[in-house]
C-alpha positions as CSV (number, residue, x, y, z in Angstrom):
1,M,65.9,66.5,113.9
2,N,68.0,68.6,116.1
3,L,70.1,67.1,118.9
4,P,69.8,67.7,122.6
5,C,72.8,69.3,124.5
6,N,72.8,66.7,127.3
7,E,73.5,63.6,125.1
8,P,76.6,62.6,123.1
9,L,76.8,63.5,119.5
10,P,76.9,60.1,117.7
11,I,79.8,59.8,115.3
12,A,80.7,56.1,115.2
13,L,79.6,52.6,116.0
14,G,81.9,50.2,117.9
15,A,80.8,47.7,120.5
16,A,78.2,50.4,121.2
17,D,77.4,53.9,120.0
18,I,80.4,56.3,120.3
19,G,79.7,60.0,120.6
20,V,81.3,63.3,121.5
21,L,79.9,64.9,124.6
22,P,78.8,68.5,123.7
23,K,80.3,69.8,127.1
24,M,83.7,68.3,126.1
25,A,83.6,69.3,122.4
26,N,85.5,72.5,123.0
27,R,88.5,70.5,124.3
28,H,89.7,70.0,120.8
29,G,90.1,67.0,118.6
30,L,92.1,65.2,115.9
31,I,91.1,63.6,112.6
32,A,94.1,61.7,111.1
33,G,94.8,59.1,108.5
34,A,96.4,58.5,105.1
35,T,94.9,59.8,101.9
36,G,91.7,58.0,100.9
37,T,90.9,56.5,104.2
38,G,87.8,58.6,105.0
39,K,89.1,61.7,106.8
40,T,86.9,64.1,104.8
41,V,83.7,62.0,105.4
42,T,84.5,62.0,109.1
43,L,84.9,65.8,109.0
44,R,81.5,66.1,107.3
45,V,79.8,63.9,109.8
46,L,81.2,65.9,112.7
47,A,80.2,69.2,111.0
48,E,76.6,67.9,110.5
49,Q,76.3,66.7,114.1
50,F,77.5,70.0,115.4
51,S,75.1,71.9,113.2
52,R,72.2,69.7,114.4
53,L,73.3,70.7,117.9
54,G,73.0,74.3,117.0
55,V,76.8,74.9,117.0
56,P,78.2,77.0,114.1
57,V,81.2,75.4,112.3
58,F,84.1,76.8,110.2
59,M,86.0,74.6,107.8
60,A,88.2,74.9,104.7
61,D,87.2,73.0,101.5
62,V,90.7,72.0,100.4
63,K,89.5,69.6,97.7
64,G,86.4,71.4,96.6
65,D,84.1,68.6,97.6
66,L,82.3,69.8,100.8
67,S,79.7,72.2,99.2
68,G,77.2,69.3,99.1
69,L,76.5,69.9,102.8
70,A,74.0,72.5,101.6
71,R,71.8,69.8,99.9
72,S,70.2,66.5,101.2
73,G,72.0,63.3,100.5
74,G,70.9,60.2,98.8
75,D,73.1,60.6,95.7
76,H,75.5,57.8,96.7
77,P,74.3,54.2,97.0
78,K,77.1,53.2,99.4
79,V,76.1,55.7,101.9
80,A,72.6,54.3,102.0
81,E,74.0,50.8,102.2
82,R,76.2,51.7,105.2
83,A,73.2,53.3,107.0
84,A,71.2,50.2,106.5
85,A,74.0,47.9,107.6
86,M,74.5,49.8,110.8
87,G,70.9,49.7,111.6
88,L,70.5,53.5,112.1
89,A,66.8,53.8,112.9
90,D,66.6,57.6,112.8
91,F,68.9,58.1,109.8
92,A,67.5,60.5,107.1
93,W,68.8,62.6,104.4
94,E,69.2,66.2,105.4
95,E,70.6,69.5,104.1
96,F,72.3,72.0,106.4
97,P,72.6,75.8,106.4
98,V,75.8,76.8,104.6
99,T,77.6,80.1,104.1
100,F,80.3,80.1,101.4
101,W,83.5,82.2,101.8
102,D,86.4,82.8,99.4
103,L,89.5,84.9,99.9
104,F,89.4,85.6,96.2
105,G,85.7,86.4,96.1
106,E,85.0,83.9,93.4
107,Q,83.1,81.0,95.0
108,G,81.8,82.8,98.1
109,H,81.6,86.0,100.1
110,P,85.0,87.8,100.0
111,V,87.1,87.4,103.2
112,R,89.2,90.3,104.2
113,T,91.2,91.7,107.1
114,T,93.4,94.8,107.4
115,V,97.2,94.8,107.2
116,S,97.2,96.3,110.7
117,E,95.1,93.6,112.1
118,M,97.2,90.9,110.5
119,G,100.3,92.5,112.2
120,P,104.0,92.1,111.6
121,L,104.4,88.7,113.1
122,L,102.1,86.9,110.8
123,L,103.0,89.0,107.8
124,G,106.7,88.1,108.5
125,R,105.7,84.5,108.4
126,L,103.7,85.0,105.2
127,F,106.6,86.8,103.6
128,D,109.1,84.2,104.8
129,L,111.3,86.9,106.3
130,N,114.5,86.2,108.3
131,E,114.9,87.7,111.8
132,T,116.5,90.9,110.7
133,Q,113.9,91.6,108.0
134,S,111.1,90.7,110.5
135,G,112.6,93.3,112.9
136,V,112.5,96.0,110.2
137,L,108.9,95.1,109.4
138,Q,108.0,95.5,113.0
139,L,109.6,99.0,113.0
140,V,107.6,100.0,110.0
141,F,104.4,99.0,111.8
142,K,105.6,100.9,115.0
143,I,106.3,104.0,113.0
144,A,102.8,103.8,111.4
145,D,101.2,103.3,114.8
146,D,103.1,106.2,116.3
147,Q,102.1,108.5,113.5
148,G,98.5,107.4,113.5
149,L,98.6,106.0,110.0
150,L,96.1,103.2,109.2
151,L,97.5,100.2,107.4
152,L,94.4,98.8,105.7
153,D,95.5,97.2,102.4
154,L,98.7,96.3,100.6
155,K,99.1,99.7,98.9
156,D,99.1,101.2,102.4
157,L,102.0,98.9,103.4
158,Q,103.8,99.5,100.2
159,A,103.6,103.3,100.6
160,M,104.8,103.0,104.2
161,L,107.7,100.9,103.2
162,R,108.7,103.3,100.6
163,F,108.4,106.3,102.9
164,V,110.4,104.6,105.7
165,G,113.1,103.5,103.3
166,D,113.4,107.0,101.8
167,H,113.6,108.6,105.2
168,A,115.5,106.0,107.2
169,A,118.0,108.5,108.4
170,D,115.3,110.6,109.9
171,F,114.0,107.7,112.0
172,R,117.4,106.2,112.9
173,T,117.7,108.1,116.2
174,T,114.3,107.1,117.5
175,Y,113.8,103.6,116.1
176,G,117.3,102.4,115.3
177,N,118.9,101.3,112.0
178,I,116.5,100.5,109.1
179,S,118.4,98.5,106.5
180,A,117.7,99.3,102.9
181,A,118.3,95.7,102.0
182,S,115.6,94.5,104.5
183,I,113.2,97.1,103.1
184,G,113.9,95.8,99.6
185,A,113.3,92.2,100.7
186,I,110.0,93.0,102.2
187,Q,108.9,94.9,99.1
188,R,109.8,92.0,96.9
189,S,107.8,89.6,99.1
190,L,104.9,92.0,99.0
191,L,105.0,92.2,95.3
192,S,105.1,88.4,95.0
193,L,102.1,88.1,97.3
194,E,100.2,90.6,95.1
195,Q,101.0,88.6,92.0
196,Q,99.6,85.5,93.7
197,G,96.3,87.2,94.4
198,G,97.0,87.9,98.1
199,A,96.0,91.6,97.7
200,D,92.3,90.5,97.6
201,F,92.6,89.4,101.3
202,F,93.6,92.8,102.6
203,G,91.1,95.7,102.8
204,E,87.6,96.5,104.0
205,P,85.0,95.6,104.9
206,A,87.0,93.3,107.2
207,L,85.4,90.0,108.3
208,D,83.1,90.4,111.3
209,L,83.6,87.3,113.4
210,E,80.0,87.4,114.5
211,D,79.0,86.5,110.9
212,L,80.6,83.1,111.4
213,M,78.5,82.4,114.5
214,Q,75.0,82.5,113.0
215,T,72.3,79.8,113.0
216,G,70.1,78.9,110.2
217,A,66.6,77.5,109.8
218,G,65.4,75.6,112.8
219,G,68.3,76.9,115.0
220,R,70.9,74.8,113.3
221,G,74.4,76.0,113.4
222,M,75.7,77.7,110.3
223,I,78.4,75.7,108.4
224,N,80.9,78.2,107.1
225,I,82.9,76.7,104.2
226,L,86.0,78.5,102.9
227,A,86.8,77.7,99.3
228,A,90.4,76.6,99.6
229,D,91.2,74.7,96.4
230,K,92.7,77.7,94.7
231,L,94.1,79.1,98.0
232,M,96.1,75.9,98.5
233,Q,98.3,76.8,95.6
234,N,99.8,79.2,98.2
235,P,100.0,76.9,101.3
236,K,101.6,79.6,103.4
237,L,98.8,82.0,102.8
238,Y,96.3,79.3,103.6
239,A,98.0,78.4,106.9
240,T,98.5,82.1,107.8
241,F,94.9,83.0,107.1
242,L,93.5,80.2,109.3
243,L,96.0,81.0,112.0
244,W,94.9,84.7,111.9
245,L,91.3,83.7,112.1
246,L,91.9,81.4,115.1
247,A,93.9,84.1,116.8
248,E,91.2,86.7,116.2
249,L,88.6,84.4,117.7
250,F,90.8,84.0,120.8
251,E,91.3,87.7,121.0
252,R,87.8,88.9,120.5
253,L,85.5,86.3,122.3
254,P,84.8,86.6,126.0
255,E,85.7,83.9,128.5
256,V,82.9,81.4,129.0
257,G,84.7,78.5,130.7
258,D,83.3,75.1,129.8
259,P,79.9,75.8,128.3
260,E,77.2,73.2,127.7
261,K,78.2,73.2,124.0
262,P,80.8,75.0,122.0
263,R,80.2,78.5,120.6
264,L,82.0,77.5,117.4
265,V,83.9,74.5,116.1
266,F,86.9,75.3,113.9
267,F,88.3,72.6,111.6
268,F,91.9,73.1,110.6
269,D,92.5,70.9,107.5
270,E,96.0,70.2,106.3
271,A,97.1,71.2,109.8
272,H,100.8,70.2,109.1
273,L,101.1,73.4,107.1
274,L,100.7,75.4,110.3
275,F,103.8,73.8,111.9
276,D,106.0,73.9,108.8
277,D,109.1,75.4,110.4
278,P,107.5,78.4,112.1
279,P,109.7,81.0,114.0
280,K,110.0,80.1,117.7
281,A,107.9,83.2,118.8
282,L,105.1,82.3,116.4
283,R,105.1,78.6,117.5
284,E,104.8,79.6,121.1
285,K,101.8,81.9,120.3
286,I,100.1,79.1,118.4
287,E,100.5,76.8,121.4
288,Q,99.1,79.5,123.6
289,V,96.1,80.1,121.5
290,V,95.2,76.4,121.1
291,R,95.6,75.9,124.9
292,L,93.5,78.8,126.0
293,I,90.8,79.2,123.2
294,R,88.7,76.4,124.7
295,S,87.9,78.8,127.5
296,K,86.3,81.1,124.9
297,G,84.0,78.2,123.8
298,V,85.8,77.4,120.6
299,G,86.7,73.8,119.8
300,V,89.6,73.3,117.3
301,Y,89.8,70.0,115.3
302,F,93.0,69.4,113.4
303,V,92.9,67.3,110.3
304,T,96.1,65.8,109.0
305,Q,97.6,62.6,107.6
306,N,99.7,61.7,110.6
307,P,99.3,62.8,114.3
308,L,103.0,63.3,114.4
309,D,102.6,66.2,112.0
310,L,101.6,68.2,115.1
311,P,104.0,69.1,118.0
312,E,103.6,67.2,121.2
313,E,102.5,70.4,123.0
314,I,99.5,70.6,120.6
315,L,98.8,66.9,120.3
316,G,98.5,66.6,124.1
317,Q,95.6,69.1,124.1
318,L,93.4,67.1,121.6
319,G,91.0,65.1,123.7
320,N,88.6,63.7,121.0
321,R,90.4,61.6,118.4
322,V,89.5,59.8,115.2
323,Q,92.4,57.8,113.7
324,H,91.9,56.4,110.2
325,A,94.4,53.9,108.6
326,L,98.0,54.6,108.3
327,R,100.4,52.8,105.8
328,A,103.5,51.1,107.1
329,F,105.6,50.4,104.0
330,T,108.9,51.8,105.2
331,P,110.7,51.8,108.6
332,R,109.8,55.5,109.0
333,D,106.1,54.6,108.4
334,Q,106.3,51.8,110.9
335,K,107.8,54.2,113.5
336,A,105.0,56.6,112.9
337,V,102.3,53.9,113.3
338,R,103.8,52.9,116.7
339,A,104.0,56.5,117.8
340,A,100.3,57.2,116.7
341,A,99.2,54.1,118.7
342,E,100.9,55.4,121.8
343,T,98.8,58.6,121.7
344,F,95.7,56.6,122.7
345,R,94.5,55.4,126.0
346,A,95.2,51.6,125.8
347,N,92.4,49.1,125.3
348,P,93.6,45.6,126.6
349,G,91.4,43.9,124.1
350,L,92.8,45.7,121.0
351,D,96.2,45.6,119.3
352,V,96.3,49.2,118.3
353,V,99.5,49.0,116.2
354,A,98.1,46.3,114.1
355,A,94.7,47.8,113.9
356,I,96.0,51.2,112.5
357,T,97.3,49.4,109.4
358,E,94.3,47.1,108.9
359,L,91.5,49.6,109.0
360,G,89.3,49.8,106.0
361,V,87.9,53.0,104.4
362,G,85.4,54.4,106.8
363,E,86.8,52.6,109.8
364,A,88.7,54.3,112.5
365,L,90.2,54.0,116.0
366,V,88.1,56.4,118.2
367,S,88.6,57.8,121.6
368,V,86.6,60.6,123.1
369,L,86.5,62.5,126.5
370,D,84.0,61.2,129.1
371,A,82.1,63.4,131.5
372,K,85.1,63.8,133.7
373,G,87.3,64.9,130.8
374,T,89.2,61.6,130.7
375,P,89.9,59.9,127.3
376,T,87.9,56.7,126.9
377,P,89.8,53.5,125.9
378,V,90.4,53.4,122.2
379,E,87.9,51.4,120.2
380,R,87.8,50.2,116.6
381,A,84.7,51.5,115.0
382,I,82.8,52.3,111.8
383,M,82.1,56.0,111.2
384,L,78.5,57.0,110.7
385,P,77.6,58.0,107.1
386,P,76.9,61.6,106.2
387,R,73.3,62.8,105.7
388,S,74.1,65.5,103.2
389,R,75.0,65.1,99.5
390,L,78.5,63.8,98.8
391,A,78.7,65.4,95.3
392,P,79.7,69.1,95.2
393,L,77.3,71.7,94.1
394,A,77.1,72.8,90.5
395,P,78.1,76.5,90.0
396,A,74.4,77.4,89.6
397,E,73.5,75.7,92.9
398,R,76.3,77.5,94.7
399,A,75.2,80.8,93.2
400,E,71.7,80.1,94.5
401,V,73.0,79.6,98.0
402,L,75.0,82.8,97.8
403,R,72.0,84.8,96.6
404,G,70.0,83.5,99.5
405,S,72.6,84.3,102.1
406,L,71.9,86.9,104.7
407,L,75.3,88.5,103.9
408,A,74.6,88.8,100.2
409,G,76.1,92.0,98.9
410,H,77.7,93.2,102.1
411,Y,81.3,91.9,101.7
412,E,81.2,92.2,98.0
413,K,81.3,96.0,98.2
414,L,84.9,97.0,98.6
415,V,85.6,100.1,100.7
416,D,88.7,102.2,100.3
417,R,88.8,104.9,103.0
418,E,91.6,107.3,103.8
419,S,94.6,105.6,105.2
420,A,98.4,105.6,105.0
421,Y,98.5,105.6,101.2
422,E,96.4,108.7,100.8
423,H,98.3,110.6,103.6
424,L,101.7,109.7,102.2
425,K,100.6,110.5,98.6
426,A,99.3,113.9,99.8
427,R,102.6,114.6,101.5
428,A,104.6,113.7,98.4
429,E,102.5,116.1,96.3
430,R,103.2,118.9,98.8
431,D,106.9,118.1,98.7
432,A,106.8,118.2,94.9
433,Q,105.0,121.5,95.0
434,A,107.5,122.9,97.4
435,A,110.5,121.8,95.2
436,L,109.2,123.9,92.3
437,P,111.1,127.2,91.6
438,P,109.4,130.2,93.3
439,P,107.5,132.8,91.1
440,R,109.7,135.7,90.1
441,G,110.0,138.0,93.1
442,G,108.6,135.4,95.4
443,R,110.2,133.3,98.2
444,S,110.9,129.6,98.1
445,A,108.9,127.4,100.4
446,K,110.5,126.2,103.7
447,P,111.7,122.6,103.4
448,E,109.6,120.2,105.3
449,N,110.7,117.8,108.1
450,P,109.6,114.4,106.7
451,A,108.9,112.7,110.0
452,G,107.6,115.8,111.9
453,D,105.4,117.1,109.2
454,L,103.8,113.7,108.6
455,L,103.2,113.3,112.3
456,Q,101.2,116.6,112.3
457,A,99.2,115.6,109.3
458,A,98.4,112.1,110.7
459,A,97.6,113.4,114.2
460,K,94.2,114.8,112.8
461,S,93.4,111.4,111.4
462,A,94.4,109.6,114.6
463,A,92.4,112.0,116.8
464,H,89.4,111.4,114.7
465,A,89.8,107.7,115.1
466,I,89.8,107.8,118.9
467,G,86.6,106.5,120.3
468,S,85.5,105.0,117.0
469,Q,86.1,101.8,115.1
470,L,89.1,103.4,113.5
471,G,91.0,103.4,116.8
472,R,90.8,99.7,116.8
473,Q,92.5,99.3,113.4
474,I,95.9,100.5,114.6
475,M,96.0,98.0,117.4
476,R,96.9,94.4,117.2
477,G,95.8,91.1,118.8
478,V,97.7,88.2,120.4
479,L,99.4,87.2,117.1
480,G,99.5,90.6,115.5
481,S,101.1,92.6,118.3
482,I,104.5,94.1,117.8
483,F,105.6,93.3,121.4
484,G,103.6,90.1,121.9
485,D,101.5,91.2,124.9
486,K,99.4,94.2,123.6
487,R,95.7,93.8,123.8
488,R,92.8,95.7,122.3
């Protein structure tokens, strides 16, 4: 059964039913609690309810246990017991439309973006560059943009770094000093990323965001699941990818104000990784995106162990909250419990500090936004059980879902079109040819101007790109821009 847009999405049972209002669902949310307290099941329940409402969902499968959403439940007796104990009259096992994604292309459709769309700010974060090195990376992107060179995959960036480093003196007057040490540091970081499998993420076809916003059978919202168990071996790549995706949604989607229901709900699991000592400029951009993306119809739900993992500027924007148990074994833990309790609207009949440490598995403190956008008083509640299968899919079952996907075969075909690498390689070959001794009686070739000759060669490519999709590739969005305010 699909859910109507004018009624709350049931998620828990307290003194009465507790649900998220669809019209308030894009005002973001928080799922917090210690390991083993029920966060993942709460995430599943919310995803199922949004799908039943017809709202697409994006989530990362950090533990590898969310794929069962594609099959009906009934495999776990405790789920049935909870449904019966809660007296859920309309409860039934259900499966949901699922699309699997994987940056490495192993457990889902490959997910790619171009180096140019990722931009120097996020790449600098991914490479863990210092301020000086980040400045040099921005100059490399600026030179590529000015000369119409497309940076699509990592070999394009590697070729561009080599070229700029070899001809730093030619660019100094126009762009300033380009340190050889900084170029070397960026190249080493790039090599490390390649060795960790990060090269799979850069290239074409790049992800079309519209493919995340599909509906399945019966108009149910597609649940997009990113395989992240392997990706979490590189937490910075994981956090950078999700941040890039969030920023792209913000940049590409039109303003819709407060719609009757979200256009997409985005779950950001292991959210503390996003705020693990980011540069000031990046942190400000993150806060801007989270603050403004709700007007694009996107709800962002952060999943983390402790709400204090998130900055106050972010935490204050999360209107729908589910707080599972926290442990208070040390003075630091006790301080965290008190701080978490203070983030809720008080309930005179509930000792929130005590309740946070007493909650059982599947219990939570819940507060949602009412029709006026005001948080409801916090309630102690039991979360609804999931309708889909708890056990993950077997490899054969996952393969069956992938074969039946509308996107089957599209992203699997890697495209390697002409870009910076090919242009720079052609130029190097011309230089090598010009350096050969002239035939007897002939004249030597005129030495080329590295920057000027390349500009002429690239101008044809840039001119061809204008008015086509290629033109978009050398621009950058809100987190990818060199100067921070450039728009497509």
